[in-house]
Structures are given as C-alpha cells and as structure tokens.
C-alpha positions as CSV (number, residue, x, y, z in Angstrom):
1,X,-1.6,-16.7,10.8
2,X,1.8,-17.6,12.2
3,X,2.8,-15.3,15.1
4,X,6.0,-14.4,13.3
5,X,4.0,-12.9,10.5
6,X,2.1,-10.5,12.6
7,X,3.4,-6.9,12.6
8,X,4.1,-5.9,16.2
9,X,2.7,-2.5,17.0
10,X,1.3,-0.5,19.9
11,X,-2.3,-0.8,21.0
12,X,-4.6,0.6,18.3
13,X,-5.1,4.4,18.6
14,X,-8.8,3.8,17.8
15,X,-9.5,0.6,19.8
16,X,-12.8,0.5,21.6
17,X,-13.4,-2.1,24.3
18,X,-14.9,-5.2,22.6
19,X,-18.3,-6.6,23.5
20,X,-16.8,-9.9,24.7
21,X,-20.0,-11.4,25.8
22,X,-21.8,-11.0,22.5
23,X,-19.0,-12.1,20.1
24,X,-20.3,-15.0,18.1
25,X,-17.7,-17.8,18.0
26,X,-18.7,-19.3,14.6
27,X,-18.3,-18.0,11.1
28,X,-15.2,-16.5,9.5
29,X,-14.2,-14.6,12.7
30,X,-13.8,-17.8,14.7
31,X,-10.5,-17.8,16.5
32,X,-9.8,-14.1,15.7
33,X,-9.1,-11.6,18.5
34,X,-11.9,-9.0,18.8
35,X,-9.2,-6.4,19.6
36,X,-7.3,-7.3,16.4
37,X,-10.4,-7.1,14.3
38,X,-11.2,-3.7,15.7
39,X,-7.6,-2.7,14.9
40,X,-8.0,-3.7,11.3
41,X,-11.2,-1.7,11.1
42,X,-9.6,1.3,12.6
43,X,-6.6,1.2,10.2
44,X,-8.9,0.6,7.1
45,X,-11.0,3.6,8.2
46,X,-7.9,5.8,8.9
47,X,-6.7,5.1,5.4
48,X,-10.1,5.9,3.9
49,X,-10.3,9.2,5.8
50,X,-6.7,10.1,5.1
51,X,-7.2,9.6,1.3
52,X,-10.4,11.7,1.4
53,X,-8.4,14.5,3.0
54,X,-5.7,14.0,0.4
55,X,-8.2,14.4,-2.3
56,X,-9.5,17.6,-0.7
57,X,-6.0,18.9,-0.3
58,X,-5.4,18.4,-4.0
59,X,-8.5,20.4,-5.0
60,X,-7.2,23.1,-2.7
61,X,-3.9,23.2,-4.6
62,X,-2.0,22.2,-1.4
63,X,-0.8,19.0,-3.2
64,X,0.9,19.2,-6.5
65,X,1.9,16.7,-9.2
66,X,0.1,13.4,-9.6
67,X,-2.0,11.9,-6.7
68,X,-3.3,8.4,-6.7
69,X,-5.5,7.1,-3.9
70,X,-6.1,3.8,-2.2
71,X,-9.9,4.4,-2.0
72,X,-11.5,0.9,-2.3
73,X,-8.3,-1.0,-1.6
74,X,-8.1,-0.6,2.1
75,X,-8.7,-4.2,2.9
76,X,-5.9,-5.3,0.6
77,X,-3.5,-2.7,2.0
78,X,-4.0,-3.6,5.6
79,X,-4.1,-7.4,5.0
80,X,-0.8,-7.3,3.1
81,X,1.0,-5.1,5.6
82,X,-0.1,-7.4,8.5
83,X,1.7,-10.3,6.8
84,X,5.1,-8.5,7.1
85,X,7.5,-8.1,9.9
86,X,8.8,-4.7,10.7
87,X,12.2,-5.7,9.2
88,X,10.7,-6.9,5.9
89,X,11.1,-4.6,2.9
90,X,8.3,-3.1,0.8
91,X,8.5,-1.7,-2.7
92,X,5.3,-0.2,-4.2
93,X,4.0,1.7,-7.2
94,X,2.8,5.3,-7.0
95,X,-0.5,4.4,-5.2
96,X,1.2,4.0,-1.8
97,X,-0.2,6.4,0.8
98,X,-2.1,3.7,2.6
99,X,0.8,1.3,2.5
100,X,3.1,3.9,4.1
101,X,0.6,4.3,7.0
102,X,0.0,0.6,7.4
103,X,3.8,-0.1,7.3
104,X,4.1,2.1,10.4
105,X,4.9,5.6,9.2
106,X,3.1,8.4,11.0
107,X,0.1,9.8,8.9
108,X,1.4,13.3,9.5
109,X,4.7,12.6,7.8
110,X,2.9,11.0,4.9
111,X,0.6,14.0,4.5
112,X,3.5,16.4,4.9
113,X,5.2,14.6,1.9
114,X,2.1,15.1,-0.1
115,X,2.2,18.8,0.8
116,X,5.9,19.0,-0.2
117,X,7.1,19.9,3.3
118,X,10.4,19.2,5.0
119,X,8.8,17.0,7.7
120,X,7.6,14.5,5.0
121,X,9.1,11.0,4.4
122,X,11.3,12.3,1.6
123,X,11.8,15.8,3.1
124,X,9.1,17.2,0.7
125,X,11.1,16.4,-2.5
126,X,9.3,13.2,-3.4
127,X,5.6,14.0,-3.2
128,X,2.7,11.6,-3.6
129,X,4.5,9.0,-5.7
130,X,7.8,8.8,-3.9
131,X,7.3,7.8,-0.2
132,X,10.5,6.4,1.3
133,X,11.4,5.4,4.8
134,X,14.3,3.1,5.5
135,X,13.5,2.6,9.2
136,X,9.9,1.5,8.3
137,X,11.2,-0.7,5.5
138,X,9.4,1.2,2.8
139,X,11.9,1.6,0.0
140,X,9.8,3.5,-2.4
141,X,7.0,4.5,-4.1
142,X,7.9,4.6,-7.8
143,X,6.3,6.8,-10.4
144,X,7.5,4.8,-13.4
145,X,5.3,1.8,-14.1
146,X,7.2,-1.3,-13.0
147,X,10.2,0.7,-11.9
148,X,10.1,-0.9,-8.5
149,X,10.2,-4.6,-9.7
150,X,13.9,-4.9,-10.7
151,X,14.9,-3.0,-7.5
152,X,12.8,-5.2,-5.3
153,X,14.2,-8.3,-6.9
154,X,17.7,-6.9,-6.4
155,X,16.9,-6.3,-2.7
156,X,15.8,-9.9,-2.4
157,X,19.1,-11.0,-4.0
158,X,21.0,-8.9,-1.4
159,X,19.1,-10.5,1.4
160,X,19.9,-13.9,0.0
161,X,23.6,-13.1,-0.5
162,X,24.0,-11.8,3.1
163,X,22.1,-14.8,4.5
164,X,19.3,-12.6,6.1
165,X,15.8,-13.7,7.1
166,X,14.0,-10.7,5.6
167,X,11.4,-11.0,2.9
168,X,10.7,-8.4,0.1
169,X,7.1,-7.6,-0.9
170,X,6.8,-6.0,-4.3
171,X,3.4,-4.4,-4.9
172,X,2.2,-3.4,-8.4
173,X,-0.9,-2.7,-10.4
174,X,-2.5,-5.0,-13.0
175,X,-1.2,-3.1,-15.9
176,X,2.4,-3.6,-14.8
177,X,2.2,-7.3,-15.6
178,X,2.4,-6.5,-19.3
179,X,5.9,-4.9,-19.2
180,X,9.2,-6.6,-19.8
181,X,10.6,-5.9,-16.3
182,X,7.8,-8.0,-14.7
183,X,8.7,-11.1,-16.7
184,X,12.5,-10.6,-16.3
185,X,12.2,-10.2,-12.6
186,X,9.9,-13.2,-12.0
187,X,12.3,-15.3,-14.2
188,X,15.4,-14.3,-12.2
189,X,13.7,-14.6,-8.9
190,X,12.6,-18.2,-9.7
191,X,16.0,-19.1,-11.1
192,X,17.9,-17.9,-8.1
193,X,15.3,-18.7,-5.4
194,X,14.9,-15.2,-4.1
195,X,12.8,-14.3,-1.0
196,X,10.3,-12.0,-2.7
197,X,6.5,-12.0,-2.9
198,X,5.2,-10.2,-6.0
199,X,1.7,-8.8,-5.3
200,X,-0.5,-7.6,-8.2
201,X,-3.4,-5.3,-7.1
202,X,-6.0,-6.1,-9.8
203,X,-8.6,-3.4,-9.6
204,X,-9.7,-4.4,-13.1
205,X,-8.5,-1.2,-14.7
206,X,-5.1,-0.1,-16.0
207,X,-5.9,3.6,-16.0
208,X,-9.0,3.5,-18.3
209,X,-8.4,0.1,-20.0
210,X,-9.9,-3.1,-18.5
211,X,-7.7,-6.0,-17.8
212,X,-9.7,-8.2,-20.2
213,X,-8.8,-5.8,-23.0
214,X,-5.2,-5.4,-22.2
215,X,-4.1,-8.9,-21.1
216,X,-4.4,-12.1,-23.1
217,X,-4.4,-14.0,-19.8
218,X,-6.7,-11.9,-17.5
219,X,-6.3,-14.2,-14.5
220,X,-3.0,-12.6,-13.7
221,X,-1.8,-15.0,-11.0
222,X,-1.5,-17.7,-13.7
223,X,1.5,-15.9,-15.2
224,X,3.6,-17.3,-12.4
225,X,3.3,-20.8,-13.9
226,X,5.6,-19.7,-16.8
227,X,8.4,-19.5,-14.3
228,X,7.4,-22.6,-12.3
229,X,6.5,-20.2,-9.5
230,X,3.5,-20.5,-7.2
231,X,0.7,-18.1,-8.0
232,X,-2.7,-17.6,-6.4
233,X,-5.6,-15.2,-6.4
234,X,-7.3,-13.8,-3.3
235,X,-10.4,-11.6,-2.7
236,X,-8.9,-8.2,-2.1
237,X,-12.0,-6.9,-0.4
238,X,-11.5,-9.4,2.5
239,X,-8.8,-8.2,4.9
240,X,-8.5,-11.6,6.6
241,X,-8.2,-13.6,3.3
242,X,-5.5,-11.2,2.1
243,X,-3.7,-11.4,5.4
244,X,-3.8,-15.2,5.5
245,X,-2.7,-15.7,1.9
246,X,0.1,-13.1,2.1
247,X,1.3,-14.5,5.5
248,X,1.6,-18.0,4.1
249,X,3.5,-16.8,1.0
250,X,5.8,-14.5,3.0
251,X,6.7,-17.2,5.5
252,X,7.2,-19.7,2.7
253,X,9.7,-17.2,1.1
254,X,11.4,-16.7,4.4
255,X,11.8,-20.4,5.1
256,X,12.5,-21.7,1.7
257,X,13.7,-18.8,-0.4
258,X,11.0,-19.5,-3.0
259,X,9.3,-16.5,-4.5
260,X,5.5,-16.3,-5.2
261,X,2.9,-14.2,-7.1
262,X,-0.2,-13.1,-5.3
263,X,-3.1,-11.4,-7.2
264,X,-5.5,-9.4,-5.0
265,X,-8.7,-8.5,-6.8
266,X,-10.2,-5.3,-5.5
267,X,-12.2,-2.3,-6.7
268,X,-11.1,1.2,-7.4
269,X,-13.8,3.6,-6.0
270,X,-12.5,6.6,-7.9
271,X,-10.6,7.4,-11.1
272,X,-7.0,6.5,-11.8
273,X,-5.9,9.7,-10.1
274,X,-7.6,12.5,-8.3
275,X,-8.1,14.4,-11.6
276,X,-9.6,11.5,-13.5
277,X,-13.4,11.7,-13.6
278,X,-13.5,8.0,-14.8
279,X,-16.2,8.7,-17.4
280,X,-15.1,5.4,-19.2
281,X,-16.8,3.4,-16.4
282,X,-20.3,2.2,-16.8
283,X,-22.9,3.0,-14.1
284,X,-23.1,-0.7,-13.5
285,X,-19.4,-1.0,-12.7
286,X,-19.5,2.0,-10.5
287,X,-22.4,0.6,-8.5
288,X,-20.6,-2.8,-8.3
289,X,-17.6,-1.1,-6.8
290,X,-19.7,0.7,-4.2
291,X,-21.4,-2.5,-3.2
292,X,-18.0,-4.1,-2.7
293,X,-16.7,-1.2,-0.4
294,X,-14.4,-3.1,2.0
295,X,-14.6,-0.6,4.8
296,X,-18.4,-0.4,4.9
297,X,-18.8,-4.1,4.5
298,X,-16.3,-5.0,7.2
299,X,-18.0,-2.5,9.6
300,X,-21.3,-4.2,9.0
301,X,-19.8,-7.7,9.5
302,X,-18.2,-6.7,12.8
303,X,-21.6,-5.3,14.1
304,X,-23.4,-8.4,12.9
305,X,-20.9,-10.6,14.7
306,X,-21.3,-8.7,17.9
307,X,-17.7,-7.5,17.9
308,X,-18.8,-3.9,17.6
309,X,-22.0,-2.0,18.2
310,X,-23.0,1.1,16.4
311,X,-21.7,3.4,19.1
312,X,-18.3,1.7,19.2
313,X,-18.1,1.8,15.4
314,X,-18.9,5.5,15.3
315,X,-16.3,6.2,18.0
316,X,-13.6,4.4,16.0
317,X,-14.6,6.4,12.9
318,X,-14.4,9.6,14.9
319,X,-10.9,8.8,16.1
320,X,-9.8,7.9,12.6
321,X,-11.2,11.2,11.2
322,X,-9.4,13.1,14.0
323,X,-6.1,11.4,13.2
324,X,-6.5,12.2,9.5
325,X,-7.4,15.8,10.4
326,X,-4.3,16.0,12.6
327,X,-2.2,14.8,9.8
328,X,-3.4,17.7,7.6
329,X,-2.8,20.2,10.4
330,X,0.7,18.9,10.8
331,X,1.4,19.2,7.1
332,X,-0.1,22.7,7.0
333,X,2.2,23.8,9.8
334,X,5.3,22.3,8.4
335,X,7.9,24.4,6.5
336,X,8.6,24.2,2.8
337,X,12.1,23.1,1.7
338,X,14.5,26.0,1.3
339,X,15.4,26.5,-2.4
340,X,19.1,26.3,-1.5
341,X,18.7,22.6,-0.7
342,X,17.3,21.8,-4.2
343,X,20.4,19.8,-5.2
344,X,21.3,18.3,-1.8
345,X,19.9,14.8,-2.6
346,X,20.8,14.5,-6.3
347,X,23.6,12.0,-5.4
348,X,23.9,9.8,-2.3
349,X,27.5,10.9,-1.9
350,X,29.4,14.0,-3.1
351,X,30.2,14.0,-6.8
352,X,32.9,16.2,-8.3
353,X,31.7,19.0,-10.6
354,X,28.0,18.2,-10.2
355,X,25.9,21.0,-11.6
356,X,23.9,23.2,-9.1
357,X,22.8,25.7,-11.7
358,X,19.2,27.0,-11.3
359,X,17.0,27.6,-14.4
360,X,17.7,31.3,-14.4
361,X,21.4,31.1,-13.8
362,X,23.9,31.7,-16.7
363,X,25.5,28.7,-18.3
364,X,28.9,30.2,-18.1
C-alpha cells in the first residue's frame, strides 16, 4: 500500500511486542510489519468488544432508538479506514459505530452518543445512526437508506471545485444499490470525474431479503460498468485485501479524479438490528457466517505465522475489552442534554420566527 494511503496514528493502545524471530516471511503476510498486523487485530477486536457492549447497553435500555452493529464486518471496516488519510471524508449508512472508531474518534465519545449524552459525537442528539465529527472527517451516519450518497457526491464536487486533494469514501449496504439516488450519484460522479469511492458492504442480506432475491444483478460491483466506472469485488473478511483494494482506488481517485465502486463481501453475524432475531436465516447460513468470523480467523492466522503467541493474543483482547468497558463507563458518567437545548441545532444559523414550542406548550 502506498505510504500516503496509510492513516497516521499513535502507537496502538493494545500493541504487544512482536515475536520477531519467529515471524514467517512467506505467505500473505510477507512484507507486512508485525506491529501493523497487531494493530489491525487490536482495532478489529476493539470494534467487536465495543459492539458487544453496545448490544448489552441496548438490552439494558441505556440505548434508545435503532441500533445496528458491525459484528462480522470488522475486517472490512478496518481495511477501508486504513486506506484513508485523516483529511479524507467519510459518509456512511446507519451501521457506523466501527467506522467512527476506526476513523479516529474516541470510543467513549461514540458510546456516549449511543447513550444520548452530551459528550457524544453529536452531543447526544443523533444516537446510533447519526455519528458526526468534522475533525475526524466523518460527515454522517445517515438513517435514511441511501441518504448519504448524494451528499457524498456533492462533497466530492466541492473538493474538485476547490482544487483539493481529498477523497470521499461513501459506504452503503447492498440494498442501497437498488434505489434511484445510487444510480443518479454514480452517473454524475462519472460524468464530472469526481474523487469519490463508493463502497458497497454486501453482507448478502438487505434486512431479511437476500441479495439474489432483490437484485437482478447480484454481483453488485458490475453495476459500475453502466457508467463506464471501474468496479471490483473484494473479500470483506480479509483486512489486508480490503485495505489494498481500497487504497488503490482511493489513490486513483486522488490522482486522476476518477470515481470507483468497490464491493466488499462479508457476513453479518447477528440480525439487521439489535432487536432482529434473524429467524429468516437458515442454520446453514448462520454456521457459514460463524466459520467466516474475521476476528477469530485473523487471530488464528497471526498465531500460525508466528506474529503472535496465545499469551500475546489474550493480552491484546484484554486491553480491547478494557477500552470497550471504559467507553461504557465514560458514557454512563456523562450528562444528559438539558431539555432547554432541544432546538439549539435545528438550524446551522439563526432563523427568524423558528418554532421552539414543546409538545405540551399552547399553540397560541
């Protein structure tokens, strides 16, 4: 991967000293830094533990509204985010907790937003589906299916208009490829040579409907060809494959202004949301998803390659669990928004005669 595509960040919070003498130089880890591979494993594990605590918080009624988890998609999340510079922009759908963490937002602030607290990324007013942090370059979580696509395309237009070198990554689910905004955005991005990489996370299910039953062309990356745009598919369970494919397309967009479509095929380990028991899934498909677990498989690969031993892996997992637990404690200790601030963020700038009437207030 090009150096410019690697997100610069402090040394990993969970890094354990690598077993340099036993790292096998062949295979798919050839040329990879042991420290970087451990970093990936830590971040994937952190996202897994964070989402497990989020699910627990939902059942405890500490989290309200809808809540969609990245369980099973950790390799895709980490691989995609490692392809971006800190200054690049990210637009996502409502399944974005892991993306927020991997884009550099503190887990405590992400959990606080889930809890509806003032220390959250959107001051507690957005919740699970509406993470937002300008400094980190995360310009939403969007609850409306496909709502992020026109906005991401517009952001790419703004970058092009200003002559910037940023790239926009627009993440979405497989079901989103069937709405009009998807096709309109790809068309205009291709016509105007906009620096945007559209990423479809194909977990094979749009809520409870399989991709094969909802899409006449189930190989979703091929849809790019209708707009003479480059499209490709990558194994979403392979963090290195995702990183390399995304890095190449991001740098291509940065250098040439040409957009691209990347389809990452992964598994969803749980239901569409926390409250979905996923009874529409067969036992065979559930077992297949478990066997493809990217966190467990990456752990096993690192141990097999001599990059980690069992004790080192356990220590990384312990630190990831501690950080997820600390995020919960931070959220628990954070204050709720004051009701008097309910209308403070309705408009970006003051608007004359805007209504601030509460439900129980008289109309006149």
